[in-house]
PyMOL commands that place a pseudoatom at each C-alpha (Angstrom):
pseudoatom trace, name=CA, resn=UNK, resi=1, chain=A, elem=C, hetatm=0, pos=[18.665, -17.318, -3.068]
pseudoatom trace, name=CA, resn=UNK, resi=2, chain=A, elem=C, hetatm=0, pos=[15.464, -18.884, -4.355]
pseudoatom trace, name=CA, resn=UNK, resi=3, chain=A, elem=C, hetatm=0, pos=[14.193, -19.521, -0.827]
pseudoatom trace, name=CA, resn=UNK, resi=4, chain=A, elem=C, hetatm=0, pos=[14.834, -15.889, 0.127]
pseudoatom trace, name=CA, resn=UNK, resi=5, chain=A, elem=C, hetatm=0, pos=[12.902, -14.765, -2.930]
pseudoatom trace, name=CA, resn=UNK, resi=6, chain=A, elem=C, hetatm=0, pos=[10.040, -17.119, -2.096]
pseudoatom trace, name=CA, resn=UNK, resi=7, chain=A, elem=C, hetatm=0, pos=[9.902, -15.521, 1.353]
pseudoatom trace, name=CA, resn=UNK, resi=8, chain=A, elem=C, hetatm=0, pos=[10.167, -11.904, 0.173]
pseudoatom trace, name=CA, resn=UNK, resi=9, chain=A, elem=C, hetatm=0, pos=[7.497, -12.059, -2.527]
pseudoatom trace, name=CA, resn=UNK, resi=10, chain=A, elem=C, hetatm=0, pos=[4.591, -12.973, -0.176]
pseudoatom trace, name=CA, resn=UNK, resi=11, chain=A, elem=C, hetatm=0, pos=[5.784, -10.344, 2.317]
pseudoatom trace, name=CA, resn=UNK, resi=12, chain=A, elem=C, hetatm=0, pos=[5.790, -7.735, -0.445]
pseudoatom trace, name=CA, resn=UNK, resi=13, chain=A, elem=C, hetatm=0, pos=[2.353, -8.869, -1.609]
pseudoatom trace, name=CA, resn=UNK, resi=14, chain=A, elem=C, hetatm=0, pos=[1.016, -8.521, 1.928]
pseudoatom trace, name=CA, resn=UNK, resi=15, chain=A, elem=C, hetatm=0, pos=[2.554, -5.050, 2.220]
pseudoatom trace, name=CA, resn=UNK, resi=16, chain=A, elem=C, hetatm=0, pos=[0.874, -3.934, -1.011]
pseudoatom trace, name=CA, resn=UNK, resi=17, chain=A, elem=C, hetatm=0, pos=[-2.443, -5.390, 0.160]
pseudoatom trace, name=CA, resn=UNK, resi=18, chain=A, elem=C, hetatm=0, pos=[-2.256, -3.585, 3.516]
pseudoatom trace, name=CA, resn=UNK, resi=19, chain=A, elem=C, hetatm=0, pos=[-1.267, -0.332, 1.824]
pseudoatom trace, name=CA, resn=UNK, resi=20, chain=A, elem=C, hetatm=0, pos=[-4.161, -0.651, -0.607]
pseudoatom trace, name=CA, resn=UNK, resi=21, chain=A, elem=C, hetatm=0, pos=[-6.878, -1.770, 1.789]
pseudoatom trace, name=CA, resn=UNK, resi=22, chain=A, elem=C, hetatm=0, pos=[-5.968, 0.151, 4.942]
pseudoatom trace, name=CA, resn=UNK, resi=23, chain=A, elem=C, hetatm=0, pos=[-3.798, 3.142, 4.171]
pseudoatom trace, name=CA, resn=UNK, resi=24, chain=A, elem=C, hetatm=0, pos=[-5.349, 4.252, 0.885]
pseudoatom trace, name=CA, resn=UNK, resi=25, chain=A, elem=C, hetatm=0, pos=[-8.818, 4.133, 2.447]
pseudoatom trace, name=CA, resn=UNK, resi=26, chain=A, elem=C, hetatm=0, pos=[-7.553, 6.017, 5.497]
pseudoatom trace, name=CA, resn=UNK, resi=27, chain=A, elem=C, hetatm=0, pos=[-6.019, 8.748, 3.358]
pseudoatom trace, name=CA, resn=UNK, resi=28, chain=A, elem=C, hetatm=0, pos=[-9.222, 8.999, 1.279]
pseudoatom trace, name=CA, resn=UNK, resi=29, chain=A, elem=C, hetatm=0, pos=[-11.059, 9.676, 4.540]
pseudoatom trace, name=CA, resn=UNK, resi=30, chain=A, elem=C, hetatm=0, pos=[-8.740, 12.610, 5.265]
pseudoatom trace, name=CA, resn=UNK, resi=31, chain=A, elem=C, hetatm=0, pos=[-6.577, 10.720, 7.783]
pseudoatom trace, name=CA, resn=UNK, resi=32, chain=A, elem=C, hetatm=0, pos=[-9.478, 9.979, 10.115]
pseudoatom trace, name=CA, resn=UNK, resi=33, chain=A, elem=C, hetatm=0, pos=[-12.240, 7.403, 10.390]
pseudoatom trace, name=CA, resn=UNK, resi=34, chain=A, elem=C, hetatm=0, pos=[-15.202, 9.636, 9.592]
pseudoatom trace, name=CA, resn=UNK, resi=35, chain=A, elem=C, hetatm=0, pos=[-16.967, 7.579, 6.961]
pseudoatom trace, name=CA, resn=UNK, resi=36, chain=A, elem=C, hetatm=0, pos=[-19.710, 9.188, 4.855]
pseudoatom trace, name=CA, resn=UNK, resi=37, chain=A, elem=C, hetatm=0, pos=[-23.255, 8.527, 6.140]
pseudoatom trace, name=CA, resn=UNK, resi=38, chain=A, elem=C, hetatm=0, pos=[-24.069, 6.055, 3.362]
pseudoatom trace, name=CA, resn=UNK, resi=39, chain=A, elem=C, hetatm=0, pos=[-21.188, 3.850, 4.556]
pseudoatom trace, name=CA, resn=UNK, resi=40, chain=A, elem=C, hetatm=0, pos=[-21.100, 4.686, 8.267]
pseudoatom trace, name=CA, resn=UNK, resi=41, chain=A, elem=C, hetatm=0, pos=[-24.258, 2.700, 9.030]
pseudoatom trace, name=CA, resn=UNK, resi=42, chain=A, elem=C, hetatm=0, pos=[-22.421, -0.515, 8.124]
pseudoatom trace, name=CA, resn=UNK, resi=43, chain=A, elem=C, hetatm=0, pos=[-18.908, 0.219, 9.390]
pseudoatom trace, name=CA, resn=UNK, resi=44, chain=A, elem=C, hetatm=0, pos=[-19.574, 1.992, 12.700]
pseudoatom trace, name=CA, resn=UNK, resi=45, chain=A, elem=C, hetatm=0, pos=[-21.223, -1.048, 14.379]
pseudoatom trace, name=CA, resn=UNK, resi=46, chain=A, elem=C, hetatm=0, pos=[-18.262, -3.180, 13.288]
pseudoatom trace, name=CA, resn=UNK, resi=47, chain=A, elem=C, hetatm=0, pos=[-15.817, -0.775, 14.946]
pseudoatom trace, name=CA, resn=UNK, resi=48, chain=A, elem=C, hetatm=0, pos=[-13.878, -0.056, 11.767]
pseudoatom trace, name=CA, resn=UNK, resi=49, chain=A, elem=C, hetatm=0, pos=[-14.259, 3.710, 12.109]
pseudoatom trace, name=CA, resn=UNK, resi=50, chain=A, elem=C, hetatm=0, pos=[-12.795, 3.498, 15.628]
pseudoatom trace, name=CA, resn=UNK, resi=51, chain=A, elem=C, hetatm=0, pos=[-9.765, 1.641, 14.286]
pseudoatom trace, name=CA, resn=UNK, resi=52, chain=A, elem=C, hetatm=0, pos=[-9.124, 4.387, 11.744]
pseudoatom trace, name=CA, resn=UNK, resi=53, chain=A, elem=C, hetatm=0, pos=[-9.607, 7.129, 14.347]
pseudoatom trace, name=CA, resn=UNK, resi=54, chain=A, elem=C, hetatm=0, pos=[-7.120, 5.514, 16.741]
pseudoatom trace, name=CA, resn=UNK, resi=55, chain=A, elem=C, hetatm=0, pos=[-4.233, 5.010, 14.318]
pseudoatom trace, name=CA, resn=UNK, resi=56, chain=A, elem=C, hetatm=0, pos=[-1.090, 6.124, 16.185]
pseudoatom trace, name=CA, resn=UNK, resi=57, chain=A, elem=C, hetatm=0, pos=[0.816, 7.360, 13.154]
pseudoatom trace, name=CA, resn=UNK, resi=58, chain=A, elem=C, hetatm=0, pos=[-1.754, 9.978, 12.029]
pseudoatom trace, name=CA, resn=UNK, resi=59, chain=A, elem=C, hetatm=0, pos=[-0.145, 12.905, 13.833]
pseudoatom trace, name=CA, resn=UNK, resi=60, chain=A, elem=C, hetatm=0, pos=[3.466, 12.081, 12.820]
pseudoatom trace, name=CA, resn=UNK, resi=61, chain=A, elem=C, hetatm=0, pos=[2.356, 11.674, 9.202]
pseudoatom trace, name=CA, resn=UNK, resi=62, chain=A, elem=C, hetatm=0, pos=[0.570, 15.030, 9.268]
pseudoatom trace, name=CA, resn=UNK, resi=63, chain=A, elem=C, hetatm=0, pos=[3.653, 16.646, 10.820]
pseudoatom trace, name=CA, resn=UNK, resi=64, chain=A, elem=C, hetatm=0, pos=[5.816, 15.115, 8.078]
pseudoatom trace, name=CA, resn=UNK, resi=65, chain=A, elem=C, hetatm=0, pos=[3.505, 16.398, 5.344]
pseudoatom trace, name=CA, resn=UNK, resi=66, chain=A, elem=C, hetatm=0, pos=[3.481, 19.902, 6.865]
pseudoatom trace, name=CA, resn=UNK, resi=67, chain=A, elem=C, hetatm=0, pos=[7.285, 19.856, 7.011]
pseudoatom trace, name=CA, resn=UNK, resi=68, chain=A, elem=C, hetatm=0, pos=[7.325, 18.952, 3.307]
pseudoatom trace, name=CA, resn=UNK, resi=69, chain=A, elem=C, hetatm=0, pos=[5.141, 21.963, 2.449]
pseudoatom trace, name=CA, resn=UNK, resi=70, chain=A, elem=C, hetatm=0, pos=[1.569, 20.646, 2.581]
pseudoatom trace, name=CA, resn=UNK, resi=71, chain=A, elem=C, hetatm=0, pos=[-0.775, 23.212, 4.090]
pseudoatom trace, name=CA, resn=UNK, resi=72, chain=A, elem=C, hetatm=0, pos=[-4.079, 21.354, 3.689]
pseudoatom trace, name=CA, resn=UNK, resi=73, chain=A, elem=C, hetatm=0, pos=[-5.559, 18.329, 1.940]
pseudoatom trace, name=CA, resn=UNK, resi=74, chain=A, elem=C, hetatm=0, pos=[-3.355, 15.971, 3.897]
pseudoatom trace, name=CA, resn=UNK, resi=75, chain=A, elem=C, hetatm=0, pos=[-5.374, 13.023, 2.646]
pseudoatom trace, name=CA, resn=UNK, resi=76, chain=A, elem=C, hetatm=0, pos=[-4.493, 13.794, -0.970]
pseudoatom trace, name=CA, resn=UNK, resi=77, chain=A, elem=C, hetatm=0, pos=[-0.786, 13.966, -0.221]
pseudoatom trace, name=CA, resn=UNK, resi=78, chain=A, elem=C, hetatm=0, pos=[-0.904, 10.825, 1.914]
pseudoatom trace, name=CA, resn=UNK, resi=79, chain=A, elem=C, hetatm=0, pos=[-2.841, 8.998, -0.824]
pseudoatom trace, name=CA, resn=UNK, resi=80, chain=A, elem=C, hetatm=0, pos=[-0.110, 9.823, -3.345]
pseudoatom trace, name=CA, resn=UNK, resi=81, chain=A, elem=C, hetatm=0, pos=[2.570, 8.772, -0.872]
pseudoatom trace, name=CA, resn=UNK, resi=82, chain=A, elem=C, hetatm=0, pos=[0.911, 5.417, -0.134]
pseudoatom trace, name=CA, resn=UNK, resi=83, chain=A, elem=C, hetatm=0, pos=[0.046, 4.748, -3.784]
pseudoatom trace, name=CA, resn=UNK, resi=84, chain=A, elem=C, hetatm=0, pos=[3.629, 5.429, -4.866]
pseudoatom trace, name=CA, resn=UNK, resi=85, chain=A, elem=C, hetatm=0, pos=[4.919, 3.132, -2.153]
pseudoatom trace, name=CA, resn=UNK, resi=86, chain=A, elem=C, hetatm=0, pos=[2.497, 0.347, -3.132]
pseudoatom trace, name=CA, resn=UNK, resi=87, chain=A, elem=C, hetatm=0, pos=[3.376, 0.635, -6.823]
pseudoatom trace, name=CA, resn=UNK, resi=88, chain=A, elem=C, hetatm=0, pos=[7.103, 0.597, -6.069]
pseudoatom trace, name=CA, resn=UNK, resi=89, chain=A, elem=C, hetatm=0, pos=[6.849, -2.500, -3.869]
pseudoatom trace, name=CA, resn=UNK, resi=90, chain=A, elem=C, hetatm=0, pos=[4.674, -4.256, -6.466]
pseudoatom trace, name=CA, resn=UNK, resi=91, chain=A, elem=C, hetatm=0, pos=[7.109, -3.394, -9.265]
pseudoatom trace, name=CA, resn=UNK, resi=92, chain=A, elem=C, hetatm=0, pos=[10.053, -4.804, -7.324]
pseudoatom trace, name=CA, resn=UNK, resi=93, chain=A, elem=C, hetatm=0, pos=[8.101, -8.020, -6.649]
pseudoatom trace, name=CA, resn=UNK, resi=94, chain=A, elem=C, hetatm=0, pos=[7.149, -8.310, -10.326]
pseudoatom trace, name=CA, resn=UNK, resi=95, chain=A, elem=C, hetatm=0, pos=[10.792, -7.938, -11.343]
pseudoatom trace, name=CA, resn=UNK, resi=96, chain=A, elem=C, hetatm=0, pos=[11.800, -10.575, -8.798]
pseudoatom trace, name=CA, resn=UNK, resi=97, chain=A, elem=C, hetatm=0, pos=[9.189, -12.995, -10.158]
pseudoatom trace, name=CA, resn=UNK, resi=98, chain=A, elem=C, hetatm=0, pos=[9.731, -12.246, -13.823]
pseudoatom trace, name=CA, resn=UNK, resi=99, chain=A, elem=C, hetatm=0, pos=[13.506, -12.326, -14.021]
pseudoatom trace, name=CA, resn=UNK, resi=100, chain=A, elem=C, hetatm=0, pos=[13.892, -16.116, -14.062]
pseudoatom trace, name=CA, resn=UNK, resi=101, chain=A, elem=C, hetatm=0, pos=[10.893, -16.636, -16.322]
pseudoatom trace, name=CA, resn=UNK, resi=102, chain=A, elem=C, hetatm=0, pos=[12.224, -14.141, -18.840]
pseudoatom trace, name=CA, resn=UNK, resi=103, chain=A, elem=C, hetatm=0, pos=[15.663, -15.734, -18.882]
pseudoatom trace, name=CA, resn=UNK, resi=104, chain=A, elem=C, hetatm=0, pos=[14.260, -19.214, -19.415]
pseudoatom trace, name=CA, resn=UNK, resi=105, chain=A, elem=C, hetatm=0, pos=[11.979, -18.153, -22.250]
pseudoatom trace, name=CA, resn=UNK, resi=106, chain=A, elem=C, hetatm=0, pos=[14.677, -16.303, -24.188]
pseudoatom trace, name=CA, resn=UNK, resi=107, chain=A, elem=C, hetatm=0, pos=[16.885, -19.380, -24.531]
pseudoatom trace, name=CA, resn=UNK, resi=108, chain=A, elem=C, hetatm=0, pos=[16.087, -21.154, -27.784]
pseudoatom trace, name=CA, resn=UNK, resi=109, chain=A, elem=C, hetatm=0, pos=[16.204, -24.935, -27.729]
pseudoatom trace, name=CA, resn=UNK, resi=110, chain=A, elem=C, hetatm=0, pos=[19.072, -26.429, -29.700]
pseudoatom trace, name=CA, resn=UNK, resi=111, chain=A, elem=C, hetatm=0, pos=[18.058, -28.939, -32.375]
pseudoatom trace, name=CA, resn=UNK, resi=112, chain=A, elem=C, hetatm=0, pos=[20.312, -31.944, -32.765]
for i in range(1, 112): cmd.bond("trace and resi %d" % i, "trace and resi %d" % (i + 1))
show_as sticks, trace
zoom trace
């Protein structure tokens, strides 16, 4: 069980990192890679804007948000969706890490 937990926690940490660095930025951009001019000068030569423009799940995500009632501001809805997912994954990982520590610290040593 401990080895499974030691495998799951880094995977969850990586998932939260990817959600935070890639998907939250993408949703802030309005589900495209059109960076503002003050940032585009640095990211366009690196090809980062092209990566964001070519994400294959943009259209299905927009279709999902429309089906749920979103009429505009898809980026705002997607940001909330990704943030909630990242917080949930992080909370589960924190509980997995903290459970054993909490149990060990609550046991008082017996004096002989």
